[in-house]
C-alpha positions as CSV (number, residue, x, y, z in Angstrom):
1,X,48.5,-4.7,-3.1
2,X,44.8,-3.6,-2.7
3,X,43.7,-3.9,0.9
4,X,40.5,-5.9,1.3
5,X,37.6,-4.0,2.9
6,X,35.6,-5.4,5.7
7,X,32.1,-6.7,4.7
8,X,30.7,-5.0,7.6
9,X,31.9,-1.6,6.5
10,X,30.5,-2.1,2.9
11,X,27.0,-3.2,4.3
12,X,27.2,0.1,6.8
13,X,28.0,2.3,3.6
14,X,25.1,0.8,1.6
15,X,22.5,1.2,4.6
16,X,23.9,4.9,4.9
17,X,23.5,5.6,1.2
18,X,20.0,4.3,1.3
19,X,19.0,6.0,4.6
20,X,20.4,9.5,3.5
21,X,21.8,10.3,7.0
22,X,24.1,9.0,9.6
23,X,21.2,9.3,12.3
24,X,18.8,7.1,10.1
25,X,21.6,4.6,9.2
26,X,22.7,4.2,12.9
27,X,19.1,3.6,14.1
28,X,18.7,1.0,11.3
29,X,22.0,-0.9,12.4
30,X,21.4,-0.2,16.1
31,X,24.8,1.6,16.4
32,X,26.1,5.0,17.2
33,X,26.5,7.8,14.5
34,X,30.1,8.0,15.5
35,X,30.5,4.2,14.8
36,X,29.0,4.7,11.2
37,X,31.3,7.7,10.7
38,X,34.4,5.4,11.7
39,X,33.2,2.6,9.4
40,X,32.8,4.9,6.5
41,X,36.3,6.4,7.2
42,X,37.9,2.9,7.3
43,X,36.2,1.9,4.1
44,X,37.4,4.9,2.3
45,X,40.9,4.4,3.6
46,X,40.9,0.9,2.5
47,X,39.7,1.7,-1.2
48,X,41.7,4.8,-1.5
49,X,38.7,6.9,-2.6
50,X,36.1,9.3,-1.3
51,X,32.7,7.8,-1.4
52,X,30.7,10.5,0.4
53,X,30.9,14.2,0.6
54,X,29.5,15.2,3.9
55,X,29.0,18.6,5.8
56,X,27.2,19.3,8.9
57,X,24.0,19.6,6.9
58,X,24.1,17.5,3.6
59,X,25.6,14.6,2.3
60,X,25.7,13.1,-1.2
61,X,27.6,10.4,-2.9
62,X,30.6,11.0,-4.9
63,X,30.6,9.4,-8.6
64,X,32.8,6.7,-7.4
65,X,30.5,6.2,-4.4
66,X,27.5,6.0,-6.5
67,X,29.0,3.5,-8.6
68,X,30.4,1.5,-5.6
69,X,27.0,1.7,-4.0
70,X,25.2,0.2,-7.1
71,X,27.5,-2.8,-7.2
72,X,27.5,-3.4,-3.6
73,X,23.8,-3.0,-3.3
74,X,23.2,-5.6,-5.9
75,X,25.8,-8.0,-4.5
76,X,24.3,-7.8,-0.9
77,X,20.9,-8.2,-2.3
78,X,22.0,-11.4,-4.0
79,X,23.6,-12.6,-0.7
80,X,20.3,-12.0,1.2
81,X,18.3,-13.7,-1.6
82,X,20.7,-16.6,-1.4
83,X,20.1,-17.0,2.4
84,X,16.5,-16.7,2.1
85,X,16.1,-19.3,-0.7
86,X,18.3,-21.7,1.5
87,X,15.9,-21.2,4.3
88,X,13.0,-21.7,2.0
89,X,14.5,-24.9,0.5
90,X,13.7,-26.7,3.5
91,X,10.6,-28.8,4.1
92,X,8.9,-25.9,6.0
93,X,8.5,-22.5,4.5
94,X,9.9,-19.9,6.9
95,X,10.7,-16.2,7.2
96,X,9.0,-12.8,7.3
97,X,6.7,-11.1,4.6
98,X,6.0,-7.5,4.9
99,X,2.7,-6.2,3.5
100,X,1.2,-2.7,3.1
101,X,-2.4,-2.3,2.4
102,X,-5.3,0.1,2.3
103,X,-7.1,0.0,5.6
104,X,-10.7,0.5,6.7
105,X,-13.2,-2.0,5.5
106,X,-11.1,-3.5,2.8
107,X,-8.2,-4.0,5.1
108,X,-10.2,-5.2,8.1
109,X,-12.8,-7.4,6.4
110,X,-10.8,-8.8,3.4
111,X,-7.1,-8.4,3.8
112,X,-6.9,-9.4,7.5
113,X,-8.9,-12.7,7.1
114,X,-6.8,-13.6,4.1
115,X,-3.6,-13.0,6.1
116,X,-5.0,-15.0,9.0
117,X,-5.7,-17.9,6.9
118,X,-2.5,-17.9,5.2
119,X,-0.6,-17.8,8.4
120,X,-2.7,-20.8,9.8
121,X,-1.8,-22.7,6.5
122,X,2.1,-21.6,6.8
123,X,2.8,-21.2,10.6
124,X,6.5,-20.8,10.3
125,X,6.0,-17.6,8.0
126,X,5.8,-14.4,10.0
127,X,3.7,-11.4,8.6
128,X,4.2,-7.6,9.3
129,X,1.0,-6.1,8.1
130,X,0.9,-2.3,7.7
131,X,-2.2,-0.1,7.0
132,X,-0.7,3.3,6.6
133,X,-2.6,5.1,3.8
134,X,0.2,7.0,2.1
135,X,1.7,5.6,-1.1
136,X,4.6,3.4,-0.3
137,X,7.8,2.9,-2.4
138,X,8.5,-1.0,-2.8
139,X,11.9,-0.1,-4.4
140,X,13.3,0.5,-0.9
141,X,12.6,-2.8,0.1
142,X,10.5,-2.0,3.1
143,X,7.5,-4.0,1.9
144,X,7.4,-7.1,-0.3
145,X,3.7,-6.8,-1.3
146,X,1.4,-3.8,-1.5
147,X,-2.6,-3.9,-2.0
148,X,-3.4,-0.9,-3.8
149,X,-6.4,0.8,-5.4
150,X,-6.2,3.0,-8.7
151,X,-3.8,3.3,-11.5
152,X,-0.3,2.1,-11.3
153,X,2.5,4.0,-13.1
154,X,5.8,2.5,-12.0
155,X,6.8,-0.1,-14.9
156,X,9.4,-1.6,-12.7
157,X,6.7,-3.2,-10.6
158,X,4.1,-6.1,-11.3
159,X,0.5,-5.3,-10.7
160,X,-1.7,-8.2,-10.7
161,X,-5.5,-7.1,-10.8
162,X,-7.5,-8.9,-8.1
163,X,-10.9,-7.3,-8.7
164,X,-12.6,-4.0,-9.7
165,X,-14.1,-2.0,-6.9
166,X,-17.6,-0.7,-7.8
167,X,-18.8,2.4,-6.0
168,X,-22.2,4.2,-5.9
169,X,-24.0,7.0,-4.0
170,X,-26.2,5.9,-1.1
171,X,-28.8,7.7,1.1
172,X,-31.2,6.6,3.7
173,X,-34.9,6.7,3.4
174,X,-35.1,9.0,6.4
175,X,-32.7,11.5,4.9
176,X,-35.0,11.4,1.6
177,X,-38.1,12.0,3.6
178,X,-36.5,15.1,5.3
179,X,-34.5,16.7,2.6
180,X,-36.1,15.3,-0.5
181,X,-34.4,13.4,-3.6
182,X,-31.7,15.2,-5.7
183,X,-32.6,14.6,-9.3
184,X,-29.0,14.8,-10.7
185,X,-25.3,14.9,-9.4
186,X,-25.5,18.8,-9.8
187,X,-28.1,19.0,-7.0
188,X,-25.6,17.3,-4.5
189,X,-24.4,21.0,-3.9
190,X,-27.6,22.0,-2.1
191,X,-27.6,18.6,0.0
192,X,-25.7,17.4,3.1
193,X,-22.9,15.1,1.9
194,X,-20.4,12.7,3.8
195,X,-17.1,12.6,2.5
196,X,-13.9,10.9,3.0
197,X,-10.5,11.6,1.1
198,X,-12.3,12.3,-2.2
199,X,-13.7,15.8,-2.4
200,X,-14.8,15.6,-6.1
201,X,-17.4,13.0,-7.0
202,X,-17.2,12.0,-10.7
203,X,-20.3,10.5,-12.5
204,X,-21.0,9.0,-16.1
205,X,-24.3,9.1,-17.5
206,X,-25.4,5.5,-18.5
207,X,-27.2,6.6,-21.4
208,X,-25.1,9.3,-23.0
209,X,-21.5,8.8,-21.3
210,X,-21.6,12.4,-20.3
211,X,-19.1,12.9,-17.4
212,X,-19.5,15.3,-14.5
213,X,-17.2,16.2,-11.8
214,X,-19.0,17.7,-8.8
215,X,-17.1,19.6,-6.0
216,X,-18.3,18.4,-2.6
217,X,-18.2,20.2,0.7
218,X,-18.7,17.5,3.2
219,X,-20.9,18.2,6.2
220,X,-19.0,15.4,7.7
221,X,-15.7,14.6,6.7
222,X,-14.3,11.2,7.9
223,X,-11.7,8.8,6.3
224,X,-13.3,5.6,7.9
225,X,-15.7,3.7,5.8
226,X,-17.7,2.2,8.6
227,X,-18.2,5.7,10.1
228,X,-19.4,7.1,6.8
229,X,-21.8,4.3,6.5
230,X,-23.2,4.6,9.8
231,X,-23.7,8.3,9.5
232,X,-25.7,7.8,6.3
233,X,-27.9,5.3,7.9
234,X,-28.5,7.8,10.7
235,X,-29.8,10.1,8.1
236,X,-26.8,12.7,8.4
237,X,-26.2,12.8,4.7
238,X,-25.3,11.2,1.2
239,X,-22.3,9.1,0.9
240,X,-20.2,7.8,-2.0
241,X,-18.5,4.6,-1.1
242,X,-17.6,1.2,-2.5
243,X,-20.8,-1.0,-2.9
244,X,-19.3,-3.7,-0.8
245,X,-18.8,-1.2,2.2
246,X,-22.8,-1.3,2.7
247,X,-24.2,-4.3,1.0
248,X,-25.7,-5.4,4.3
249,X,-27.3,-2.0,4.9
250,X,-28.8,-1.9,1.4
251,X,-30.2,-5.4,1.8
252,X,-31.8,-4.3,5.1
253,X,-33.4,-1.2,3.5
254,X,-31.4,1.1,5.7
255,X,-29.7,2.6,2.6
256,X,-30.6,2.7,-1.1
257,X,-28.7,3.9,-4.3
258,X,-29.3,7.4,-5.0
259,X,-29.1,7.7,-8.8
260,X,-30.5,5.0,-11.4
261,X,-29.1,6.9,-14.5
262,X,-25.6,7.8,-13.3
263,X,-22.8,5.4,-12.6
264,X,-19.3,5.6,-11.0
265,X,-16.2,4.2,-13.0
266,X,-15.0,1.0,-11.2
267,X,-11.5,1.1,-9.7
268,X,-9.2,-1.6,-10.0
269,X,-7.6,-3.1,-6.9
270,X,-4.0,-4.7,-7.4
271,X,-1.6,-6.8,-5.6
272,X,1.8,-5.1,-6.4
273,X,5.2,-6.5,-5.9
274,X,8.6,-6.2,-7.5
275,X,9.9,-8.1,-10.5
276,X,12.4,-10.6,-9.1
277,X,13.1,-14.1,-10.5
278,X,15.1,-14.9,-7.5
279,X,12.5,-14.2,-4.8
280,X,12.3,-16.3,-2.0
281,X,9.8,-19.2,-2.1
282,X,7.6,-17.8,0.7
283,X,6.7,-14.7,-1.5
284,X,5.8,-16.9,-4.4
285,X,3.5,-19.0,-2.1
286,X,1.9,-15.9,-0.8
287,X,1.3,-14.3,-4.2
288,X,-0.2,-17.5,-5.6
289,X,-2.4,-17.9,-2.4
290,X,-3.8,-14.3,-2.9
291,X,-4.4,-14.7,-6.6
292,X,-6.2,-18.0,-6.1
293,X,-8.2,-17.1,-3.2
294,X,-8.9,-13.4,-3.3
295,X,-12.4,-13.7,-4.7
296,X,-13.4,-15.9,-1.8
297,X,-12.7,-13.2,0.8
298,X,-14.4,-10.4,-1.5
299,X,-17.7,-12.6,-1.5
300,X,-17.4,-13.5,2.1
301,X,-17.2,-9.8,3.2
302,X,-20.5,-9.1,1.4
303,X,-22.4,-11.8,3.4
């Protein structure tokens, strides 16, 4: 007769396989490493198979462990989804939504107000909003949604394009009066430039579609869009930023576009999420809210 394994031991094994170490799994489950080890040993004894080969330095799933992990992970995900859908089935939507987004101007002026208004409309929903800049993996389940700029390659995800971000090069009249006007992108190598994370500035000729990729050695390097704009207004150099970063400065005459015959390719801006037909209702509500209202927050940020 097969001995039934404890559900708590199975869950600990799934977390251990995902975390990749006993230390990380113990931290996630708020227990000790030795307790996780005992749970794994008990589970292997109940099943009569070795699930994980481990040494003092490494660990990896056995073939039986990999197959068991996949089935248990899917089953536990189904249980969690059923619980979340049961919570959402009441009159009041509740639960937590985890979101990762680009930070800076877009995060502060567009995403944050959007989240504030959503929470006001659905007060029983909690939001965890993360602005770390590195690319995140939705497959791990840490985030429900990601706001991301640029191309997306993972076909297992849904990327809903919300807008295209137009960019341009800008300069202050004071800078031009002191340093002169660059005639083409190639001239930027002899001018003071302010850069963020992009160190090669690509341009497309509006008449001929000629492409240029100019390496830029920034006299000021800063990944904060507001600081870059204020530095350009102060006359400290030429910037290349999304136009929505400095609409107000351009309207006030503090900055002006640098080139009239060269353009910068627009960058798509996406809401990214997993394909899941059993997603909790609160996730569907947030997705629909973003899709229906995002343009309003883009427009408001430019006023």
